[in-house]
C-alpha positions as a printed NumPy array, in Angstrom:
array([[-19.845,  11.194, -53.742],
       [-18.284,  14.56 , -53.015],
       [-14.512,  14.406, -53.601],
       [-13.991,  15.928, -50.158],
       [-15.386,  12.732, -48.633],
       [-12.772,  10.421, -50.09 ],
       [-10.495,   8.35 , -47.835],
       [-13.011,   8.374, -44.983],
       [-13.84 ,   5.349, -42.862],
       [-17.613,   5.18 , -42.443],
       [-18.349,   3.352, -39.188],
       [-22.068,   4.052, -39.043],
       [-23.867,   3.752, -41.337],
       [-21.836,   1.823, -43.902],
       [-23.133,   4.031, -46.711],
       [-23.75 ,   7.769, -46.742],
       [-26.16 ,   9.759, -48.907],
       [-25.006,  13.289, -48.206],
       [-27.958,  15.042, -49.874],
       [-30.601,  13.13 , -47.917],
       [-28.666,  13.479, -44.68 ],
       [-28.253,  17.247, -44.606],
       [-31.923,  17.779, -45.528],
       [-33.266,  15.94 , -42.467],
       [-35.38 ,  18.217, -40.304],
       [-34.465,  18.798, -36.643],
       [-36.662,  17.503, -33.837],
       [-37.815,  18.766, -30.479],
       [-35.291,  18.202, -27.648],
       [-35.768,  15.051, -25.565],
       [-38.021,  13.437, -28.151],
       [-39.53 ,  10.051, -27.385],
       [-37.433,   8.552, -30.191],
       [-34.256,   9.919, -28.642],
       [-35.08 ,   8.66 , -25.154],
       [-36.08 ,   5.256, -26.488],
       [-32.903,   4.886, -28.541],
       [-30.573,   5.933, -25.721],
       [-32.292,   3.609, -23.279],
       [-31.874,   0.726, -25.733],
       [-28.205,   1.644, -26.162],
       [-27.831,   1.63 , -22.38 ],
       [-29.358,  -1.852, -22.162],
       [-27.092,  -3.274, -24.863],
       [-23.977,  -1.952, -23.141],
       [-25.013,  -2.992, -19.631],
       [-25.899,  -6.495, -20.829],
       [-22.524,  -6.974, -22.481],
       [-20.209,  -8.648, -19.912],
       [-17.151,  -7.334, -21.772],
       [-18.16 ,  -3.801, -20.806],
       [-17.665,  -4.641, -17.143],
       [-13.927,  -4.272, -17.747],
       [-14.4  ,  -0.619, -18.691],
       [-15.935,   1.487, -15.906],
       [-16.186,   4.481, -18.253],
       [-18.512,   2.494, -20.556],
       [-20.715,   1.424, -17.644],
       [-20.87 ,   5.043, -16.46 ],
       [-21.938,   6.103, -19.961],
       [-24.551,   3.345, -20.087],
       [-26.078,   4.489, -16.82 ],
       [-26.131,   8.065, -18.077],
       [-28.163,   6.935, -21.113],
       [-30.77 ,   4.907, -19.251],
       [-34.342,   6.158, -19.517],
       [-34.76 ,   7.048, -15.848],
       [-31.773,   9.389, -15.959],
       [-32.75 ,  11.   , -19.268],
       [-36.28 ,  11.707, -17.989],
       [-34.795,  13.411, -14.93 ],
       [-32.556,  15.486, -17.18 ],
       [-35.574,  16.441, -19.287],
       [-37.295,  17.88 , -16.214],
       [-34.235,  20.043, -15.573],
       [-33.278,  21.078, -19.104],
       [-36.566,  21.022, -20.969],
       [-39.593,  21.938, -18.84 ],
       [-43.039,  21.349, -20.333],
       [-43.592,  24.993, -21.274],
       [-40.464,  25.08 , -23.49 ],
       [-40.9  ,  25.104, -27.244],
       [-37.588,  24.549, -28.985],
       [-36.167,  22.584, -31.887],
       [-32.695,  21.413, -32.799],
       [-30.475,  23.672, -34.88 ],
       [-30.117,  21.061, -37.639],
       [-26.793,  19.34 , -38.349],
       [-24.218,  19.302, -35.546],
       [-20.633,  18.41 , -36.453],
       [-18.749,  16.946, -33.477],
       [-14.932,  16.78 , -33.594],
       [-13.645,  14.496, -30.835],
       [-10.219,  14.68 , -29.212],
       [ -7.761,  12.013, -30.294],
       [ -6.87 ,  10.857, -26.774],
       [-10.25 ,  10.53 , -25.036],
       [-12.162,   7.344, -25.89 ],
       [-15.631,   8.194, -24.52 ],
       [-15.81 ,  11.899, -25.324],
       [-17.362,  11.25 , -28.74 ],
       [-20.23 ,   9.316, -27.148],
       [-21.205,  12.046, -24.695],
       [-20.912,  14.713, -27.376],
       [-23.184,  12.63 , -29.617],
       [-25.729,  12.281, -26.786],
       [-25.82 ,  16.061, -26.315],
       [-26.611,  16.435, -30.02 ],
       [-29.249,  13.71 , -29.906],
       [-31.032,  15.108, -26.869],
       [-31.063,  18.63 , -28.291],
       [-32.932,  17.369, -31.366],
       [-30.217,  17.408, -34.013],
       [-28.823,  15.335, -36.843],
       [-25.236,  14.483, -35.893],
       [-21.934,  13.983, -37.674],
       [-19.208,  12.695, -35.352],
       [-15.541,  12.503, -36.179],
       [-14.268,   9.667, -33.985],
       [-10.941,   9.784, -32.111],
       [ -8.028,   9.218, -34.478],
       [ -6.485,   6.824, -31.963],
       [ -8.074,   3.384, -31.817],
       [ -9.722,   2.467, -28.504],
       [-11.505,  -0.72 , -27.455],
       [-14.115,   1.43 , -25.706],
       [-14.959,   3.203, -28.962],
       [-15.298,  -0.102, -30.795],
       [-17.661,  -1.465, -28.139],
       [-19.958,   1.557, -28.258],
       [-19.945,   1.491, -32.059],
       [-20.843,  -2.203, -32.02 ],
       [-23.791,  -1.445, -29.725],
       [-24.991,   1.379, -31.984],
       [-24.736,  -0.837, -35.066],
       [-26.78 ,  -3.555, -33.368],
       [-29.607,  -1.045, -32.86 ],
       [-29.303,   0.337, -36.37 ],
       [-30.581,  -2.973, -37.731],
       [-33.78 ,  -2.823, -35.685],
       [-36.875,  -1.579, -37.462],
       [-38.069,   0.623, -34.587],
       [-34.863,   2.682, -34.686],
       [-34.337,   3.036, -38.442],
       [-35.962,   6.464, -38.619],
       [-33.733,   7.656, -35.786],
       [-30.37 ,   6.076, -36.568],
       [-30.39 ,   7.574, -40.054],
       [-29.802,  10.877, -38.253],
       [-26.278,   9.824, -37.235],
       [-23.009,   9.648, -39.158],
       [-19.914,   8.311, -37.38 ],
       [-16.65 ,   8.606, -39.285],
       [-12.885,   8.534, -38.863],
       [-10.313,  10.232, -41.1  ],
       [ -6.881,  11.815, -41.041],
       [ -6.682,  15.371, -39.744],
       [ -5.326,  16.539, -43.107],
       [ -8.412,  15.23 , -44.895],
       [-10.636,  17.841, -46.547],
       [-13.723,  16.237, -44.978],
       [-13.541,  18.707, -42.093],
       [-14.033,  21.516, -44.587],
       [-17.075,  19.815, -46.119],
       [-18.75 ,  18.869, -42.845],
       [-18.142,  22.393, -41.526],
       [-19.752,  23.885, -44.628],
       [-23.02 ,  21.969, -44.174],
       [-23.456,  22.092, -40.386],
       [-25.546,  24.422, -38.243],
       [-23.336,  23.967, -35.19 ],
       [-19.805,  22.68 , -34.721],
       [-18.443,  21.307, -31.448],
       [-14.662,  21.088, -31.192],
       [-12.975,  19.232, -28.354],
       [ -9.204,  19.419, -28.089],
       [ -6.157,  21.561, -27.51 ],
       [ -6.174,  25.278, -28.246],
       [ -3.821,  24.917, -31.235],
       [ -5.943,  22.141, -32.755],
       [ -9.08 ,  24.238, -32.303],
       [ -7.455,  27.214, -34.053],
       [ -6.492,  25.012, -36.988],
       [ -9.978,  23.499, -37.314],
       [-11.636,  26.916, -37.155],
       [ -9.888,  27.849, -40.392],
       [-12.623,  25.756, -42.024],
       [-15.466,  28.207, -42.517],
       [-19.005,  27.727, -41.229],
       [-22.241,  28.901, -42.848],
       [-23.183,  32.436, -41.837],
       [-25.748,  31.439, -39.196],
       [-23.878,  28.436, -37.803],
       [-22.276,  28.519, -34.354],
       [-18.986,  27.225, -32.962],
       [-18.78 ,  25.632, -29.533],
       [-15.201,  24.96 , -28.461],
       [-13.789,  23.123, -25.462],
       [-10.05 ,  23.708, -25.363],
       [ -7.154,  23.28 , -22.968],
       [ -8.219,  23.15 , -19.328],
       [ -6.503,  22.497, -16.012],
       [ -7.902,  20.61 , -13.039],
       [ -6.752,  20.26 ,  -9.445],
       [ -7.472,  18.161,  -6.368],
       [ -7.898,  19.423,  -2.805],
       [ -7.538,  17.03 ,   0.135],
       [ -8.368,  17.822,   3.752],
       [ -5.822,  15.67 ,   5.583],
       [ -7.553,  16.22 ,   8.93 ],
       [-10.427,  14.149,   7.55 ],
       [ -8.525,  11.831,   5.236],
       [ -6.386,  10.547,   8.108],
       [ -9.563,   9.092,   9.644],
       [-10.793,   7.5  ,   6.427],
       [-11.747,   3.899,   7.15 ],
       [-11.298,   2.799,   3.527],
       [ -8.58 ,   5.061,   2.059],
       [ -8.01 ,   2.567,  -0.74 ],
       [-11.476,   3.389,  -2.127],
       [-10.653,   7.081,  -2.292],
       [ -7.354,   6.265,  -3.971],
       [ -9.132,   3.99 ,  -6.484],
       [-11.413,   6.892,  -7.307],
       [ -8.411,   9.177,  -7.803],
       [ -6.859,   6.551, -10.079],
       [-10.056,   6.575, -12.174],
       [ -9.876,  10.369, -12.448],
       [ -6.273,  10.362, -13.601],
       [ -4.654,   7.164, -14.85 ],
       [ -7.668,   5.912, -16.81 ],
       [ -7.116,   8.907, -19.084],
       [ -3.316,   9.199, -18.694],
       [ -4.136,  12.647, -17.253],
       [ -5.108,  13.766, -20.752],
       [ -8.681,  14.603, -19.783],
       [ -9.361,  18.246, -18.997],
       [-10.974,  16.969, -15.788],
       [ -7.906,  14.996, -14.631],
       [ -6.136,  16.665, -11.666],
       [ -2.496,  17.677, -12.036],
       [ -2.043,  19.769,  -8.912],
       [ -2.845,  18.366,  -5.456],
       [ -3.267,  20.851,  -2.613],
       [ -3.141,  19.504,   0.939],
       [ -4.826,  21.136,   3.937],
       [ -4.596,  20.292,   7.628],
       [ -2.053,  19.907,  10.411],
       [  1.523,  19.078,   9.475],
       [  1.339,  15.679,  11.14 ],
       [ -1.933,  14.719,   9.442],
       [ -0.661,  15.877,   6.055],
       [  2.544,  13.886,   6.45 ],
       [  0.708,  10.686,   7.41 ],
       [ -2.052,  11.191,   4.852],
       [  0.469,  11.583,   2.045],
       [  2.113,   8.327,   3.065],
       [ -1.189,   6.464,   3.014],
       [ -2.404,   8.106,  -0.193],
       [  0.705,   7.63 ,  -2.299],
       [  1.49 ,   4.127,  -1.044],
       [ -2.   ,   2.989,  -1.985],
       [ -1.878,   4.74 ,  -5.342],
       [  1.509,   3.275,  -6.208],
       [  0.313,  -0.257,  -5.424],
       [ -2.724,   0.29 ,  -7.651],
       [ -0.745,   1.794, -10.532],
       [  1.818,  -1.002, -10.389],
       [ -0.933,  -3.617, -10.709],
       [ -3.244,  -1.991, -13.243],
       [ -1.506,   0.691, -15.28 ],
       [  0.201,  -0.001, -18.605],
       [  3.342,   2.113, -18.382],
       [  4.862,   3.52 , -21.588],
       [  8.609,   4.081, -21.519],
       [  8.494,   7.355, -23.454],
       [  6.577,   9.003, -20.614],
       [  9.784,   8.962, -18.525],
       [ 11.36 ,  11.43 , -20.961],
       [  8.235,  13.585, -20.909],
       [  8.26 ,  13.678, -17.115],
       [ 11.968,  14.474, -16.977],
       [ 11.649,  17.333, -19.485],
       [  8.65 ,  18.732, -17.619],
       [ 10.514,  18.65 , -14.325],
       [ 13.621,  20.343, -15.764],
       [ 11.541,  23.123, -17.316],
       [  9.657,  23.549, -14.068],
       [ 12.894,  23.667, -12.065],
       [ 14.268,  26.411, -14.303],
       [ 11.228,  28.633, -13.777],
       [ 10.292,  27.849, -10.152],
       [ 12.422,  28.243,  -7.051],
       [ 12.661,  25.54 ,  -4.422],
       [ 10.809,  22.712,  -6.126],
       [ 11.594,  19.192,  -4.992],
       [ 11.086,  15.793,  -6.59 ],
       [  9.859,  13.352,  -3.959],
       [ 11.587,   9.977,  -4.006],
       [  9.381,   7.181,  -5.326],
       [ 10.226,   3.522,  -6.071],
       [ 10.406,   4.087,  -9.842],
       [  9.029,   6.224, -12.679],
       [  5.396,   5.158, -12.431],
       [  4.51 ,   8.203, -10.317],
       [  6.369,  11.495, -10.158],
       [  5.653,  13.848,  -7.274],
       [  6.933,  17.414,  -7.349],
       [  6.551,  19.51 ,  -4.194],
       [  6.228,  23.29 ,  -4.419],
       [  7.216,  25.814,  -1.765],
       [  5.137,  28.514,  -3.451],
       [  2.031,  28.429,  -5.631],
       [  2.864,  30.399,  -8.789],
       [  0.124,  31.975, -10.865],
       [  1.199,  30.033, -13.952],
       [  1.334,  26.619, -12.278],
       [ -1.099,  25.316, -14.903],
       [  1.561,  25.697, -17.607],
       [  3.753,  23.042, -16.013],
       [  1.882,  19.813, -16.499],
       [  2.601,  16.403, -17.826],
       [  0.701,  13.14 , -18.182],
       [  1.005,   9.467, -17.247],
       [  1.357,  10.095, -13.512],
       [  3.042,  13.474, -12.989],
       [  1.659,  15.335,  -9.954],
       [  2.528,  18.668,  -8.39 ],
       [  1.854,  19.073,  -4.65 ],
       [  1.416,  22.113,  -2.456],
       [  0.486,  22.546,   1.208],
       [ -1.911,  25.407,   1.934],
       [ -3.219,  26.892,   5.145],
       [ -6.49 ,  28.165,   3.691],
       [ -8.538,  28.28 ,   0.512],
       [ -7.591,  31.928,   0.057],
       [ -4.184,  30.829,  -1.22 ],
       [ -5.928,  29.524,  -4.342],
       [ -7.353,  32.915,  -5.309],
       [ -4.232,  33.803,  -7.285],
       [ -4.332,  30.785,  -9.568],
       [ -7.944,  29.785, -10.236],
       [ -9.243,  31.215, -13.492],
       [-11.434,  30.295, -16.432],
       [ -8.69 ,  27.885, -17.468],
       [ -9.626,  25.67 , -14.52 ],
       [-12.126,  22.982, -15.459],
       [-12.705,  20.917, -12.321],
       [-11.781,  21.013,  -8.652],
       [-11.799,  17.522,  -7.168],
       [-12.309,  17.554,  -3.407],
       [-12.011,  15.342,  -0.376],
       [-13.196,  16.748,   2.942],
       [-14.749,  19.907,   1.481],
       [-18.33 ,  20.915,   0.799],
       [-19.844,  23.626,  -1.354],
       [-20.615,  25.721,   1.701],
       [-16.873,  25.941,   2.364],
       [-16.57 ,  27.909,  -0.859],
       [-19.262,  30.546,  -0.336],
       [-17.014,  33.096,   1.336],
       [-14.149,  32.29 ,  -0.998],
       [-16.331,  32.957,  -4.06 ],
       [-17.641,  36.269,  -2.766],
       [-14.286,  37.558,  -1.568],
       [-12.444,  36.694,  -4.78 ],
       [-15.246,  37.384,  -7.253],
       [-15.079,  33.789,  -8.48 ],
       [-17.668,  31.139,  -9.142],
       [-16.069,  27.737,  -8.67 ],
       [-18.843,  25.98 ,  -6.76 ],
       [-20.356,  24.548,  -9.937],
       [-17.016,  22.932, -10.763],
       [-16.537,  21.12 ,  -7.461],
       [-16.605,  17.334,  -7.71 ],
       [-15.847,  14.562,  -5.221],
       [-12.737,  12.58 ,  -6.058],
       [-13.8  ,   9.918,  -8.561],
       [-16.53 ,  12.069, -10.114],
       [-14.474,  14.583, -12.083],
       [-15.251,  13.053, -15.474],
       [-18.985,  12.636, -14.888],
       [-20.656,  14.23 , -17.874],
       [-23.229,  16.977, -17.482],
       [-25.422,  18.696, -20.055],
       [-24.024,  21.908, -18.621],
       [-20.345,  21.824, -19.561],
       [-17.841,  24.621, -19.045],
       [-20.756,  26.946, -18.352],
       [-22.678,  26.051, -21.527],
       [-26.199,  24.656, -21.332],
       [-25.785,  22.233, -24.221],
       [-29.508,  21.714, -24.77 ],
       [-30.226,  25.438, -25.126],
       [-27.048,  26.118, -27.08 ],
       [-27.662,  23.361, -29.607],
       [-31.332,  24.21 , -30.081],
       [-33.369,  27.316, -30.891],
       [-36.785,  28.703, -30.044],
       [-39.556,  27.686, -32.404]])
């Protein structure tokens, strides 16, 4: 075996013939084999009672079911299209997001490619459960011709395997921070290969207090917000850090009380708090206080949730972010106040009490296009085959 592939953990398959693997021919997007395999993977995950403890796995399983994939095919690959995968796609997953590798793999599968996936360096139960499901299908005769088109590995970031996999791929997808992406891109690609990078992003949440105050089941909205944020320790690019409140002063005051009380109760019961995050939050707050006038830390029962209120909305608010329950709050009178901060660095805008039509005038006036990034609270991490403006099927395939 190539010396560059030493000290690698091969999770699927157990053995790797590099020459045979890189010579596999690409397929047409949304092939019957791909749809059949993903549907079987969905069934295995949904029939495993242990997966019920991980809503992100169940969400992934529903994404992979045949009915959903067929609907996606109608949107992304109409009958008159004639495309084929680019060849080998090398996926580099972020270390702190358990399910990212699975969605990235699906995008490579559906676009007709052979896929190499570097798994998250951090160990996650969710990753192990998906890998177990994939392995169970790899033993089935009807999927042997398809599963040989996947390689799932884990290795240290200093390992030379990244250089080798980059040298044999036709497309490379890098998920992670901007500095990590820059370091990985030092590994050269073949002349005709493409890089697709998804770096640092910032997400926010907008809440219309005039509607939230009348919410019959506010705890459901708060549970959804918890899923968007604490399930990922706010490490996901889709996890909101800034919360902007709209409405009358009285409704905002009462809505905040309801919202944060419910969230605190939920976090106290469900969230595994790590002591080191207190230091991170404190350092973030001090740095923010030095650079912003008039900020205020709202009193909370303990360190589980930090709330920092802003008097002004600075253009660089996205630079002051933390994880593990650190939220910045601002009260706005209109959407126009957001025009000075929203940029290409913004991934998702979670909303309560807003609709896309509310944004039409805002988009036109400010020469922005944020409507495609609007998500209801609880839906920010829902995966789409159009991500950060890229149509993944078209990008990872080519015309025949």
